[in-house]
N, C-alpha and C positions, 0 to 999 in steps of 0.2 A: 505494500501499501504506500502511496505517496503523501508528503503535506498535504496536496492542492487538491486527492480524491476526499484523504480525513475532513477536509474546513469546506471541500461541495457540499458531502451529508452533511455537515450539520448546519449550513446556510439552508438546505431543503425543510431539515426536521424539523429546527426552530423555528422558523416561519416566521410570524406576527410579533413573537418576543423581542423586548428593547435588546439590539445589543448593543448599541452607542446614545449616552448624555453626555453632550454637550451644548454648554451656555443653555437656550431657548427651545435648543433641539434637541428630536428625540430623532433613531435611526433604526428600525426596526433586519432582522436578520434576512426577511425577504428582499427589502430595499437593499441591502447591503449586495444580494446573489444577483438583483439586477442591475446594477451596477458596476459587479465584474465584466457582467457579459457585454455590457455595452463599451466597454473600455478594449474587449479585446475585439471588437467592430472597430471601434475606433484605430487599434491600432494595426487591422489589417488594410485597414484605407491609407493609412501613413506609413506602410510597407514595412514596419517594422517585424520582423519573421520571429517566431519564436525563438530561445535561443541568444536574440542582441540583450541589450544592458537595456533598464530604463532608468534614468539616474532620479532623483527628486528632490528637490532644492526648499523645503518650507516648512512654516510652524506647525505644530500638531493641530489636527483638524479630521473631519470625519470626511473630508476629499481626498487628505494623505493615507488616511485608513483604507477608502473605496478602489484607490488607484493601486495599492500596495499589494492590497490581494487580487487584486483583478490581473495582475504583472502575475501571483502567484501561482493564478489559474488558469491564466491565458500559456505559462510559456515561459514569459521574458523572465531577463533576471531583476528584480528590485536592488538599484543601489542607492540606497538612502543617504544625500551630502547634509553635513552642520551648517544649517541657514546661517550662522553667524564665526562660519569660515572666513579666510579674506582671498580675494583672489587670486596668489601665488598660492596657497592651500589646494585650492579648487582645482588650478590648473596641472598640477602635480596630481591629484585626485583621476582628473578625464584624462591624462595622458597616458594611465593605467586601465580604468576600467573602458576607456573606449568608447562610451554609451551613446546607441542610434537618436536618443530622442532624453533632454533632460526637463522635467517638471519646476518652473521657479515660479514664488510667491515675493512681494514685496518687496522687501527692501533689498531685499536678495539678486534682483536680478541685473544692479548693476555691476556685481564682484561679480556673476556669472558671463556676464557678455565679457569683461576684460576677461575672464579667465579662459574662457573659449576660444580670447584670439591670441590666447598664451601659448596653450595646448595645441591646437589648430586639430583636432581628435575629427569633427567633420559632424556632430552632434546637431541635429534641432535642438531648437530648444520652444518649446510649450508656456505662455504664459498662467498661472493660476484661471485667471478670470474667464479663460475657456473652459475648465473641467467641468462647469455647472453643463454645459453641451453636450460635451463629448460624454455624461456619464446619462444623460437625458435621451439623445437622440434614437429614433425606433422601437420609441415605445416602449413596453411592457416585453419582456425575455422573452420568448418562444424556449421550451424546456431543450436543454440541448445534449449533446453525448458528453463521457469524461474526456477532459482534457489526455492529449497522448503523452504524457510526460511519464518519464520513468524515474526510481527512485534515484538515482545515481546522478541525474540532470541539477545542474547548478541552477539553485532559489534566489540567493540572494549574494552583493559582495558588501562584505561588512570591510569597512578601513581602520585598523587598527595601528598604532606605533610599533616598529619593528627594531634591529638590533642596531640600524643606520641613520633609526630618526626618520626615515622618509616614511612615507604611507604607505603600506602594505593591501591587501584585499585580500581578505580571507574571504574564503569562498564555501559556501554553507550548501551543501546539498537539500534534495528537497525527503532525502533518509534523514539527514542531520536535522531540520528542522520539524519532523517528526517524536523520532526517539527522543528531541530534549523534550516535547511539551506532553510526552507519555508517562517520562519520568518525573516529572512534577505533578502528573494529575493522578500518578498511582502514591509519591511522597508528601505528597501538599492534599491528597484527597480533593483534587480540584472537582467542583460540581458547574450542572450550568444552573444552580440556584445561587452561587455564590454572586459577588456587586465586589470589582473595583475598582476602588477612585483609584487615578491614575495621573503624574505630577510628572512623570520622567518627560524625555523627551526623545519623540521618539524615531528620532535620525541612531542612535545609539540600541543595540542588541537587548538592551536592559530594558526600556520600554516596551520597545518592539515587538522583540522575541519572547520577552515571558508575559507582558500585558495584553496587548494586541492579538498574539497569536494565542492566546488562552482564550480569550472570547469569541475567537475564529473555529480554534479545534472544537474547545469545551465545552463551549454555549452561553459561557457566560457572563454578565453586563458590564458596561465598564461605563466612568464618571470621567471625560477624557473634558482637562484642561489647558488652557497655554501656559502655561508655567507653573511653577510652585509659589504658594503665597502661605508664610504658614497660618494668619490669622483664619483665612478661607477655609484651607484646608483642617484645622482644626475643626469650625464650625461642621464643613462640610461631615467630619469622622465620626462627629458626636450627634448625629443626628441620628434619630428612631423614632421611627421601630424600623423603615424603609433603607436604611443608610448602609454604606459598604462595608461589607465584610471582609475585603483582602484591601491592605495594601502591602506596596510594595517603593523602597526608600532607598536613600545611601544615607548613609550615617551624616553627613550635612546633614539633611534637610530634618532627621531623629532630632541633632540637634538645635536646630532651631523652633524644632517645637517644643523637646521641653521645655526652651530656653522662654517660648511665649503663654507655657499652658497656665490657666487659672489654677491654684489648691483646689486639691478632691477628684479633678477628672479624672474618668474612667470610663477610658473607650472601649465602645460595646463590639471590637473586632476579633471577629475568627483567628485570623492570622496578620500580623506585620511582618515584613520580611527588608531585612538589611544584604545587598550587597556591593558592589564596584569598588569597593573601599575597607582596609579594617576597620571592625566595628570593636570602640574602646570598650574594656567591662567596664568602666564608671559610667559610658552614654547607657550602655545596659544595662546597671543599674538603675540610673538618675531617670530612665524610660520605663519603670515600671516602678518607682516613685510619682512621678510626678504624669505620666499617663493610662498610669494603668497595664499595661503593656509586655509581653515578655518577649522581647524580638527574635526572630528567628531569623540566624546569620547564616548565610550561604556562601556560596563559591563559584566562581566560571571565569570562563574570560572567551572574547569576542571566534577567536579560532574553535571552541570548544562546547560553547551555550554553558547549558550549567552541569557542575561535578560532583557537588557534594554540598548538604544540606543537612544542618540541626536537624533532629529529629519532630517531628509534629507531635508525637505522642509519647514522651518521654523527657530527659534531660535536656535544655537548652542550654552549653555550656558558655559562660562567652568567652571571650578570647578562642574559640576552635569555630572552622567553618564545617564541622558536623562530620556524616561519614559519605562516603562516596554514593554517588546516584544508582538507582536500577541502573543495569546497564554496563553500568562503569569501572572499568577498571584501574585503581589508580596504586602507582609506585610511587618511594624515596630510594634514590637509588647516588650513590656516589658518582666521580666522575669519574667512572669506566663502565658506568651506566649495571651496575651490578647492587641490586634492592641488596637493602638494610635493615636492619634490626628495627623494631619498636621502637621508640623512641630516641632513634637516633637521626640526626638533622642530613636531609640531603637538599638535592631536586627533585622538585614532583614533573612526573614523568604519564601519561595515562593514554588508554586506548578506549576502543566506544563508538557505536555509532553514531554517536553525538559530534563526535570528531573531525573535524573538515578533512579535506583531503589533502590544501595546500592554498597557495595564493597565486590571483590570480594574474597569468600571464609571468611569473616570474619561476622558474624550473631549479634554478639553485639555491634563492630564498625555502621552495619546498621541498626540498631533497634534507637542507639541512634541517629543516625543523622537524624531522622525524631521527631518529635514532633503529640502528637494524634490527632490530622485533619489534617497527611498527609505532614506538609508542611516541606520540608528540612531547617533543619537547618544551616547556612549560615557561620556564625561564625562572621558575620562582622555585624557593628554599621555601621547606618544613620538617615536619616529624609526627607520626601518628602516635598521640600517648597511649602506654601499654595499658592502662587502664581501665579506658575505656571506647576507643579504637576511635575516637575523632584527631581530626587533621586539624592540626597548627601549622599558620602559615608565618613564618619567621623571618622572610624578606625577599627583594627579588634585584635576582641576580642581574638580571637587564639592566639594574635599575631605574627604571621607569617609577616615574612620580603619580599620582595617584593624587588628587586634588575635588575636592567635590562628584567625586566618582567620576569625575572624567582623564584620561591618561596623558601625562603632557611627556615628551622624553626630553631629557634636558639637552643633547645635541639639537636638535631642530632649534632650541632659544641661544643654546649656547652661537649659532653661528652664526646668526643675524645681531648678535652681540659686538661679535666679533668684525661686522662690516663694519662699525661706525669706527670715528674718528674718536681717540682720545680712550679707545678702551685697548689697553696690552694683553691682558687675559681675561677667560674666566670661566667659572665653574656652575652650572645649575643644580640645586636639590632640592629636594623634598624636605624641610622640615616642620618638626611636629605642629601639627595646630588643632585646634580646640573645635570647631568649626569647621575647616575643609577637612580637616584629616589629615594634611599634608601641603603647605604653602609653597608655592616655587617660587625659590628666592636665589638667586644672584649675588655670586659670589665676585669682584670687578679689581682685579688691578687697572690700575687707571695713568695711562698719560697724559701729557700735560696739554690742554685745549678739548678732556673731558668736559662735556654739558650736560648737564640732567636732563635740559629741557628735552633736547634735542634724541636722548632715548632715549624718554617717552612718547615721544611724539611717534618717530619710525618703530618702536613696541607695538604700537594702538594700530600703526597700517599695517605688519606686518605678519602680524599672532592674532589668534582670538584670543578672548578676554580672557578664558582658562588659562590659556597655557604662558599669560605674562606676568612675569615674575611681580610679587605682591610686596615682596621687600628685594632693594640692591643695597651690597652691603662693599663698599671699598676697604678694599683690604691694603697691605705693604704685597703680600706672595700668596702663593695657596701650597697647601701642603703636598710634598712628593715624594716618593719610596725611592729605594735603590736605581728602579727604574727609570723612573721619569713621572711615572704615573702619579695622576691626582690622585687623593687620597680625601677621595669625597667625606668619607664619613666622623673625617676629624675635621670637616669644615665649618661646625658651630663652634668650634676650639680655639678659631682664629685668629690673631691683634686684630681690630678697626681700625 
């Protein structure tokens, strides 16, 4: 079975039940089914063939959901892009994915037009305002046969930071998407009567691959918001008796909810999940006190979807990401790939139907991503607790920064800084931050002519907001080892 077949079955079965609530609108499953079929016809008219890429640069909305599901059901490959990405960032992603069509909305259009000119990828551009016409063309759709899609056909390309700091497109197949949502259906007892409050962005696999795919395949309703507002989210989560039963967030979101929660609050949630960054034990406890919830922490990646989760029933151990999900084979290995005993720290490697097959258009990176036993090298360090079998994430071998749930590669930021006059050397790290989890911090060795105002201006122009350093520390030197390599773990101790 493919993910598309599962979704098509569910859309037909759920029919007149509400799938999405968005502002003052309600969208039923039957309407999503119709819009998906209309979108297929529209792509046929544009001669966008099955197997070609359709990218979208859109804020969260029912139109984005319908477009994405339409791609999956019609055999086109969805490429979600960050609507706040700069023209340079977009150009690099377009060069990798080479989409036939890019759908863009609002403030992102200028950056996309510049990116298309830079990348020369030849994609057609469709403005969001024309989507309603594409979805409504042809009236109510007649019944159609199942799409001719195979389990190993690509379904999505999700961009993730790699070891080079340049964007790599993780290619997720129909099989990957189906395995990912079926594992969560078992582990979290997801069912059609659930109701998810979703404020996560939909260019990210967290919001799209958990929230929207759960709605599409399992049949639960989703209340979708344009973004995250702590007070509005608390009000929505507190609603009774028909309020949400599910909430997915990142540690930054929970920290802000805790900070603005009134005394005595007890949210009536069946399940509150945290991921995309480590959840501090202190925040886990604060959520119990201030929100009345026991957060379930889990672990996943763009390349693998979800890998491990604390149990729905049983101890949700703070500081751990729980147990491997159904169908996931997880190993802790040393530098030679030899499995380590419980309690010993090493690299986390995984296998399973949820694990991608490689990076789009990058055979070298794809081969190096797996070991000789076919296990994906996560680049994360961890250990298995001997007494419980829970997985503890202890670090990231790839030096990736996770700030507010978003990935930031130090080298990408460093390359921008090093182009500026007055910057002799620099190193970018993530320092602990109560709100964001990690704060992107740049340590700069300045030369005469260093201009802080110019640095701030160029960073705003070249990097998305979550990638820009919130702190820039001027230092006399950077700590290095005998081989000249910067010792990033010592950067917080250098003289300013």
